[in-house]
C-alpha positions in Angstrom: -12.2 16.2 19.8 -13.6 13.4 17.7 -11.9 10.0 17.7 -10.1 9.0 14.6 -12.1 6.5 12.5 -10.0 3.6 11.3 -10.8 0.3 9.6 -10.0 -1.5 12.9 -12.3 0.7 14.9 -15.2 0.2 12.5 -14.7 -3.6 12.4 -14.4 -3.7 16.2 -17.6 -1.8 16.6 -19.5 -4.0 14.1 -18.1 -7.1 15.7 -19.4 -5.8 19.1 -22.8 -5.3 17.6 -22.9 -8.8 16.3 -21.6 -10.5 19.4 -24.0 -8.6 21.7 -26.9 -9.3 19.3 -27.7 -5.6 19.3 -30.4 -4.7 16.9 -28.8 -2.2 14.4 -30.6 0.0 11.9 -29.7 -0.8 8.3 -28.5 2.8 7.8 -25.8 2.2 10.4 -24.6 -0.9 8.6 -24.6 1.0 5.3 -22.7 3.9 6.9 -20.1 1.6 8.3 -19.7 -0.2 5.0 -19.3 3.2 3.1 -16.6 4.2 5.6 -14.8 0.9 5.1 -14.9 1.3 1.3 -13.5 4.8 1.5 -10.7 3.8 3.9 -9.8 0.8 1.8 -9.8 3.0 -1.3 -7.3 5.2 0.4 -5.1 2.2 1.2 -5.3 1.1 -2.4 -4.0 4.6 -3.5 -1.1 4.3 -1.1 -0.3 0.8 -2.4 -0.4 1.9 -6.0 2.0 4.8 -5.2 4.3 2.4 -3.3 4.3 0.0 -6.3 5.2 2.8 -8.7 8.1 3.9 -6.5 9.3 0.4 -6.3 9.2 0.0 -10.1 11.1 3.2 -10.5 13.8 2.1 -8.0 14.0 -1.3 -9.7 14.5 0.3 -13.1 17.2 2.5 -11.6 18.8 -0.5 -10.0 18.9 -2.3 -13.3 20.5 0.7 -15.0 23.2 0.9 -12.3 23.9 -2.8 -12.7 24.2 -2.3 -16.5 26.5 0.6 -16.0 28.7 -1.4 -13.7 28.8 -4.3 -16.2 29.9 -1.9 -19.0 32.5 -0.3 -16.7 34.0 -3.7 -15.8 34.0 -4.7 -19.5 35.9 -1.5 -20.4 38.3 -2.0 -17.5 39.0 -5.5 -18.7 39.7 -4.3 -22.2 42.1 -1.6 -21.0 44.2 -4.3 -19.3 44.8 -6.0 -22.6 45.7 -2.8 -24.6 
């Protein structure tokens, strides 16, 4: 079974190459960079979805607060009728 490729695993491998002064072919650097870009793009997608969910929840929270404000106002008016 193949190990899971993560941003951390790629960066750790690249760090090891640099620290050990291992000569690396340019194609390996490019391959690692392409994988990092793809993984970061996936993280961006997750972040965008999370922001959209937060905005929906925040709008809903604002609506609920407004409903509560209206309900309290009506309750206060009924007391004086």
